[in-house]
PLY file of the C-alpha trace (Angstrom):
ply
format ascii 1.0
element vertex 70
property float x
property float y
property float z
element edge 69
property int vertex1
property int vertex2
end_header
156.90 123.29 153.53
158.52 121.29 150.79
156.72 118.16 151.99
153.39 120.04 151.94
154.01 121.18 148.33
154.94 117.51 147.33
151.86 116.15 148.97
149.66 118.73 147.20
151.29 118.18 143.89
150.72 114.47 144.22
147.02 115.08 145.00
146.91 117.44 141.97
148.42 114.79 139.73
146.01 112.11 140.85
143.02 114.44 140.48
144.24 115.56 137.00
144.64 111.87 135.89
140.98 111.09 137.14
139.61 114.16 135.37
141.40 113.20 132.10
140.04 109.59 132.46
136.53 110.75 133.08
136.75 113.31 130.16
137.77 110.53 127.88
134.94 108.30 128.94
132.46 111.07 128.40
133.79 111.72 124.97
133.56 108.07 124.09
129.86 108.09 125.21
128.93 111.38 123.47
130.54 110.56 120.06
128.26 107.69 119.19
125.18 109.55 120.53
126.00 112.54 118.27
126.47 110.28 115.27
122.98 108.67 115.83
121.33 112.14 116.04
121.37 112.44 112.30
119.84 108.97 111.68
116.26 108.73 110.48
113.85 107.04 112.82
113.61 104.18 110.37
117.25 103.38 110.88
116.84 102.76 114.59
115.46 99.49 115.74
114.87 97.84 119.15
117.26 95.05 120.11
115.98 92.15 122.30
118.90 92.56 124.69
117.44 90.07 127.28
117.18 87.36 124.59
120.77 87.99 123.51
122.06 87.85 127.02
120.07 84.72 127.81
121.53 83.04 124.73
125.07 83.94 125.87
124.37 82.77 129.43
123.03 79.42 128.24
126.33 78.74 126.36
128.23 79.03 129.64
125.93 76.94 131.86
127.60 73.66 131.13
131.04 75.10 131.92
129.75 76.63 135.14
128.11 73.35 136.14
131.29 71.44 135.44
133.08 73.71 137.92
130.23 73.50 140.47
129.58 77.25 140.12
125.83 76.83 139.59
0 1
1 2
2 3
3 4
4 5
5 6
6 7
7 8
8 9
9 10
10 11
11 12
12 13
13 14
14 15
15 16
16 17
17 18
18 19
19 20
20 21
21 22
22 23
23 24
24 25
25 26
26 27
27 28
28 29
29 30
30 31
31 32
32 33
33 34
34 35
35 36
36 37
37 38
38 39
39 40
40 41
41 42
42 43
43 44
44 45
45 46
46 47
47 48
48 49
49 50
50 51
51 52
52 53
53 54
54 55
55 56
56 57
57 58
58 59
59 60
60 61
61 62
62 63
63 64
64 65
65 66
66 67
67 68
68 69
């Protein structure tokens, strides 16, 4: 019986840790979204993410080529 209780307490602890972690992640996602709700439409702009990523990738191509990773 004691082993059963320990096993279930261990599962409870692991589950509780995961719930707390997910709760923290959700709060981190919701906080910026809420702060943006009050922004006027003129304050929000599109960002050319693909161009930014491409620029970052281009900077690492020489390194990747030197290590035969491309």
